[in-house]
N, C-alpha and C positions, 0 to 999 in steps of 0.2 A: 524631574524628581518629585515624587509624591510628597504632599505635606504630612508632617508627623501627626499621629493620632494623639489628641489631647483629651483626657476625660476627667481631669480635675483642674480647678482654678480657684484662686482667691481674689476677690475684688472688694473695693470699697465704694459704696453708693451714698450719695447725699441728695436728699430732696431739696427743692428750692425754698428759700425763705419767703415769708409773706411780705408784701409791700407795705410801706408805712402809710398811715392815715395822714391826710393833709389838714393844715391849719389855713383856712381862707374865710373871707367874708364877702357877702354879696354886695356889690356896688353897682347901682344902676340909676341913671338919671330919673328923677321923679319917684323913685322908690325909696322911702325913708326906712331906716333901720332894717336893712335887708337881712341881717343876721348871719350866723355862721353857715357856711356851705362847703366845708372841706369834705372831699370824698374819701371813701375807704380804699385801703390798699388791696391789691389783688392777691389771690391765693398762690402760694409757691407750687411749682410743678411737682407731681408725684414721680417716683421711679417705678415703672411698671414692667413686669416680666411677661412675655408672650412666647408661645411655642411656635417654632418655625420648623416645619417638616423637611425643609430643604437643607437643614443643618444636621450633620451627623457627628460632629466633635465640638469641643470647647476651644478650638484653635483660635477663635476670634478674641479670646480673653488672655491669650498668652503674652501679648505685648501691651494691651491697654488694661489697666487695673483700676482706674478711678473713673467713676461716672457721676456727673453732677447735673441735676435738672435745673432749668432756669428759675430765677426768682420771680415773684410777683412784682408788678409795676406799682409804684407809689400812686396814691390817690391825688386828685387835683381839685381845683376850684369848680364851682357850679355843680357841686355834688357828684362829680364824675369819679366813678370807681376806677382804680387801676386795673389793667388787664391781668388775668390770671397767667401764671407761668405755664408754659406748655409742658405736658407730661413727657418724661424721657422714657422711651420704649426700648427695652433691651431684649433681644431675641435669643432664645436658647433652644437646644435640641429637645425633642420630646423625650421624657424620661429623666430630665435633670432634677436632682435633689438639691434643694437650697438649705444649707445648714448655717447655724450661727458659728462664726469662725472660732470663737473662744471656747464654747461648750461642746460644739459638735452636734447639738440638738437640731432635729429636723424642723425647719420653718415652713416649708411647703414642698410638695411633690408636683413638678410640672408634667403631669401625665395626661391631663385633659387639655382642652383648647381654651379654657377660660383664662383671661388675663389675671395676673396677681399683682396687687399693689405691695411692693416690698418696702418702700419708704414713702411716708406721706409728707406732702409739702406743708409749710407753716401757714397759719391763718393770717389773712391781711389785717392790718391795724385799722381801728375805727378813726374816721375823720372827726373834726371838732363839731360837726353837725349833730352828733349823737350826745354831746355833753352839755347842750343848752338846757337850762332849767329856769323856772321863774326867778330864782335868786342868783343864777349865774348865766346871764344872757349873752355874755361875750367870752366864751371859753377860748383861751389862747393856747390850747394844747390839743394834741391828738395822740394816738397810740401807735407805737412801732409794731411792725409785723413780727410774728413769732418765727423762730428758726425751724427749718425743715429737719426731718430725722436723718441721722447718719448711721450707717450700719456696715460692719465688716462681715462678709459672708463667704462661705466656701461653696462652690458649685461642684457637684459630683454627678457625672453621667452614669446612669444604670440603664442599660438597654431594655427596651420593652419587647421582649420575645417570649413566645409560648414555650419554645423548646430550646434547650442549650446543649450543644455538642461538646462533650468533654473527652479527654484522653491524652495520651502521650503525643509528642510531636511525630509527625509523619505516619499517623495511623489511618489517614484518609478522610478526615473531617471536612476539609475544603472540597475534596472530590465529591463527597456525598452531597454537600450543599449545592454544588454546581449541577449535579444530576437531578435533584428533586425540585430545584427552583431555577429562576433566571439569573441568580446571582453569579458573578464571574470573579471569584476570589483567585488570587495567585496560587498556582499549583505547580509544585516541583518535587523531585525526589531527594529532598534533603530536609533536615530538621529546622524548625522555626521558619518555615516558608511564610506562615501567617504571623504577621507582626501586630495586627490589630483586629478587633472583632469584625466579622462580616454578617450582614443580615440578608435573609432571603424569604420570600413569601412562597409557601408550598400550597398549591391548589390541588385538592384531593378530589372534589366533586363539585357540582353546582351548589353554591352556597356554603361549601365547606373548605376552609383554608386555615393555615396557621403560619406564624412567623418563627423561623428557625435561626438561631445564632451560632456561628462557628467561632469558638473561643480559642485564642492561641494556646498551643500545647502546654500542658502542665508537666512539670517534672518533680521528682522527689525533692522535698525542701521548699516547694513553691509557697506553702503557707507561712514560711519563715523568710520569704523574699527571694528565693532562688529562681533563676530563669525569668521567663516573662509571665508565667501564669498568675503570680500574686497580683500583678497590676490589673489583671482583667477578670479575676475571680468575681469581682463585684458585679460584673455584667450578667452573671447567671443568678444573682440574688432574686430576681423577679421571676425567673423561668418556672413555669408550672410543672414542667417535666424535663428530666435530664435523659439524654441518650448517650450512653457510654460506649465509645468505639474502641475496640481492641484489635490489634493486628495479630491474627492467629496463624499467619502463614509460617512464622519462624524464619522469615527471610533475613532478618537482622540478628538472629541468634538470641532473641529475647524470649522470656517465659511469659506467655499470655496471662497466666494466673497471677504471677508476681506483679505484673504491670497493673492488672485490674485492682488488686488489693492495695497497691501503692497509691493509685489515684484516689480511691475511696478514703484512704487514710488522710491524704492531703485535704480533701473536701471536709472531712470531720475536724481536722485541726483548724481549718479556716472558719468553719461555722457548723456546729453540730446540727442546727436546724436544716442547713443546706444538705448535709449528708443524709438526712432522713427523707429528703424529697423523693417523690416517685421517680423510678428509674427504669429504663429499658436498655438492655445490653445488645450491642450489635457486634457480632464476630466478623470482622472485615477481612478482605483479601483471601477469601476462600478459593478463588480461582488459581492462586499460585501456592496453595497449601502443599507442602512436600511431606508432611507427617500427619496423617489423619488422626493419630492418637492425641496430638496437641489439641485439636478441636474437640474431640470427645471428652478429654479430661477437663478442658476449660468449661464446656457446656454443663458438665455434671457439677462442677464447682459453683458456677453462677446460679444454676437452678436450685441447688441445695440451699443457697442463701436467700432464695425466694424471688429472684429477678427473672423475668422472661428474657429469653435469649434468641436472637434471630441470626441465621447464617446468611451473610451477604457478601457481595463484591461490588463496591460502589463503582469501580472503574469499568467493570463488565456489565453493570446494571442487573446483577443477579440478586434476587430476593429484596430488591429495593422497594418494589410496589407493596409487598406484604408488610415491610417495616413501616412504610408511610401510613398504610391503613390501620396498623396497630397503634401508631402514634395518635392518629385522629380519633380513634375509638377511646383511647385513654384520656385524651384532652376533653372529650365530651362529658366525662364524669368528674373532672377536676374544677375547682373554683377558678374565677378569673385571675388575670395577672395581678400580682400584688401591688397595691398602692400604699406608700408609706404615710402614716398619719402624723400630723404635726405634733412635736414634742416641746417646742420652744415656748417658753413663757417669758415675756420681756421682764428684765430685772428692773425694779424701781431704782431710778437714778439717785445718786447722793445729791441732795439739795442743800446748799449753804444758806441757812436762814438767818445769817447774822447781818444782812443788809438792812437799810432803812425801809420803813413801811409808813405810808401816809394814810391816815384815817380821817375822813370827812363825813359829816352827817348833813344831808340836804333833803328836805321834804320827807323825813322819816326813813330815808334810805342811807345805809352805811356804805360809803365808797372806800374800799381798801385797795391800795395799789403799791407796787414795789417791784423791783427787778426780779427778786427771787420768787415773789408771788406769781409773776408771769411765767417763769420757768416751771414752777410747780404745776400750774394749770396745763401747760403743754404736755407735761409728763403723766397726766392723769387720764385714765379712761373712765369717764363718769357712767358708762353703761355697765361697768363691772363693779360688783359689791366690794371685793377685796381692794380694788384700786381706790374706790371712794373712801374706804376706811383708812387706807394709807394716807390719803390726802388730808383727812381730818386729823390724823395723828401728827402729821408734820406741822399743821397749823397750831395744834395744842401744845406740842413740845417746844415750838418757837416762842411761846409766851404771848402770842397774838390774842388768844381768847381772854387771858387774864387782863390784858391791857384794855380790850373792848368792854369787858365787864366792869372794870374800874371807871370807864367813861359812861356807863349807864345803859349798855345794850340790854334788851329784854328778849325773852323767848318770843319767837314769832316775828321779830324785826327782820327786814329784808337787808341782806348783805350783797353788795355788788362788787365783784372782782373782774374788772374789765367787762367783757360782754356777758359774763355768766353771773346769774343771781341765785342766792341761796336763802333759805329761811333759817334764822339762827335758832339753835336749840342747845341747851346746856348738856 
């Protein structure tokens, strides 16, 4: 039995925590006052997404929902740094959209082959070797590693195809795909034979090819959840060109014009932008046409709306070559496959600033430490102006600046918060 097609999944990822710094002192015969030599903790492992072209669904995420990267190893004596945590690599199909689970905003589009760091590991803590000063020669403390990032994300597969085949069930989409490519979708004379999207590469000429997707049949009400179509309409979001297949034979007693208009209405209800996508119409099953007037009326209706219409029979291979050539010519003038731009902006976390903070002044440097200070540093991107302003606001609102000014800090004094140093300015 074939595995079910899974194209959405929700997972939780957690990067590794940084290792703790070590408190140690050098002890060696004939070496007096060896001094502190505690090593630094290792960096926590990142969670990294990579594209695997051998994957075609998100089935791997159906049962495993939590992914945790290894922590960094603690530092040790002799100034030995702990080993960095190994990155956790998660493989996804090409075309997977990574969204924030809460807001639905796009974090990244896995359309190229570049690895993407989804969650960063925590920094390793400094060993006591870093805290020796002329006035504090025997520091008996080190710093803990910082926590790795944790994220809840939704994975959503949107196939990377140039052309999407749309239409009612049993109009011949799978047959056409099997004729023009080497794809072997299931083909049978009943509705909903296709239960999941199929891809095929269509070779037109030397150096000219395109990817075609056969989307499960759409029915009226699909945009509201009826049938199978709604679940898979997302897979034509990227398609540069739509090929709308319609059964014009009348063999099932259906009206081709009504079918054509109904599918277009469902596309419009799902996405007005998708409904305005470039479209070619293929009047299929002309080899078993019993009433030529059906085809004539349909073609007149379609062309009146401005769509090119091709008479074909996928099963009998009639008119297929002309259709493929027209598709290739149309694609040559269209922009490349859509890539979704990131929308997600990390929300500043809520930092509880009510905890204790220690302030020490040594050799003109103000050392500021505290648990919430450390959490604040982890949450700040110092390369971003807005993030730096938010960091400054948190410190000011906590009353820390007032306390330091009461202790005599001056503009230009150096403030050290763990391994990061700032120049104080009112």
